[in-house]
N, C-alpha and C positions, 0 to 999 in steps of 0.2 A: 448626763446620762441617767436614765431611770434605773433604780435598783429595786429588786424584789426579794421577798422572803417566801418560803414555801412551807407547806404543812401537809403531812401524810396522815390520813385518817382511815382506820380499818374498822368496818362495821361487820360484826359477826352475824351470820344468818341463824335462824331458829329452826327447830324441828330435830327429830331424832337423827336424820341423815343430813340435816342442813338444807339449804336451798330456799327456805321460807323467809321472805323479806317483809318486815312490818313497815309498809310504805309510809304510813302516817308518821311513825317515829323517825324514819329516815328523812322524810321531807322536813319535819320540824328541826332536826339537827342541821340539815343543809341550809335552811332559812336562817338559823342563828349564825352560822358561819358567814353567810352572805351579808347579814346585817352588820357583822363585825368587819366587813370589807374584803373577805376572802372570796375569790373567784375560782370555781372548779375548772381545771384544765384537762383532767383525765380521770376516768373511772373505769375500773375493770373488775371482773369477778375472778376468784381463785377457784378454778375448776377442781373438783374432788374426784368424782367418778360418776359415770352414768348420767352426766348432765347436771348434777347438783353442785352447788357452790358452798364452800365453807365460809367465805367472807367476801366482802366488797371492799376494794382498795380505791380510795379517792385521793387525788392530789389537787391541792389548792395553792393559789398564789395571791399576793397582794403587794401593792407598792410599799416599799420600806421607807419609813420616815428618815429623812436625811439628817 
Protein backbone atom coordinates (compact mmCIF):
# COMPACT_ATOMS: atom_id res chain seq x y z
CA UNK A 1 0.00 0.00 0.00
CA UNK A 2 1.30 3.45 -0.88
CA UNK A 3 1.82 5.91 1.94
CA UNK A 4 1.82 9.68 1.61
CA UNK A 5 2.99 12.66 3.60
CA UNK A 6 1.30 16.05 3.40
CA UNK A 7 2.42 19.66 3.62
CA UNK A 8 0.28 22.78 4.12
CA UNK A 9 1.79 26.03 2.87
CA UNK A 10 0.24 29.46 3.48
CA UNK A 11 1.22 32.27 1.11
CA UNK A 12 0.38 35.75 2.38
CA UNK A 13 -0.90 38.25 -0.16
CA UNK A 14 0.55 41.75 -0.43
CA UNK A 15 -0.96 45.21 -0.40
CA UNK A 16 -2.65 47.37 2.20
CA UNK A 17 -5.92 45.42 2.02
CA UNK A 18 -4.32 42.22 0.76
CA UNK A 19 -5.32 40.45 -2.40
CA UNK A 20 -2.21 41.22 -4.46
CA UNK A 21 -0.40 38.03 -5.44
CA UNK A 22 3.19 38.18 -6.64
CA UNK A 23 2.74 35.46 -9.25
CA UNK A 24 6.42 35.10 -10.14
CA UNK A 25 7.37 34.54 -6.51
CA UNK A 26 4.49 32.10 -5.98
CA UNK A 27 5.36 30.22 -9.16
CA UNK A 28 9.01 29.91 -8.10
CA UNK A 29 8.01 28.51 -4.70
CA UNK A 30 5.59 26.04 -6.31
CA UNK A 31 8.27 24.89 -8.74
CA UNK A 32 10.72 24.30 -5.87
CA UNK A 33 8.18 22.15 -4.07
CA UNK A 34 7.45 20.24 -7.28
CA UNK A 35 11.16 19.66 -7.79
CA UNK A 36 11.29 18.15 -4.29
CA UNK A 37 8.50 15.72 -5.24
CA UNK A 38 5.52 17.58 -3.77
CA UNK A 39 2.28 17.54 -5.79
CA UNK A 40 -0.40 20.15 -5.16
CA UNK A 41 -3.75 18.57 -4.36
CA UNK A 42 -5.69 21.66 -3.28
CA UNK A 43 -5.38 25.43 -3.24
CA UNK A 44 -7.82 28.02 -1.93
CA UNK A 45 -7.84 31.64 -0.85
CA UNK A 46 -8.94 32.89 2.55
CA UNK A 47 -11.52 35.52 1.74
CA UNK A 48 -11.27 38.63 3.86
CA UNK A 49 -13.94 41.05 2.67
CA UNK A 50 -15.12 42.67 -0.53
CA UNK A 51 -13.42 39.96 -2.60
CA UNK A 52 -9.89 40.44 -1.26
CA UNK A 53 -7.85 37.56 0.13
CA UNK A 54 -5.49 37.64 3.06
CA UNK A 55 -3.66 34.48 2.05
CA UNK A 56 -3.60 31.45 -0.21
CA UNK A 57 -3.56 28.01 1.40
CA UNK A 58 -2.03 25.18 -0.65
CA UNK A 59 -1.97 21.51 0.29
CA UNK A 60 0.67 19.21 -1.19
CA UNK A 61 1.36 15.49 -1.00
CA UNK A 62 4.16 13.15 -1.96
CA UNK A 63 4.85 9.47 -1.61
CA UNK A 64 6.45 8.64 1.70
CA UNK A 65 9.64 6.61 1.66
CA UNK A 66 8.93 3.22 3.15
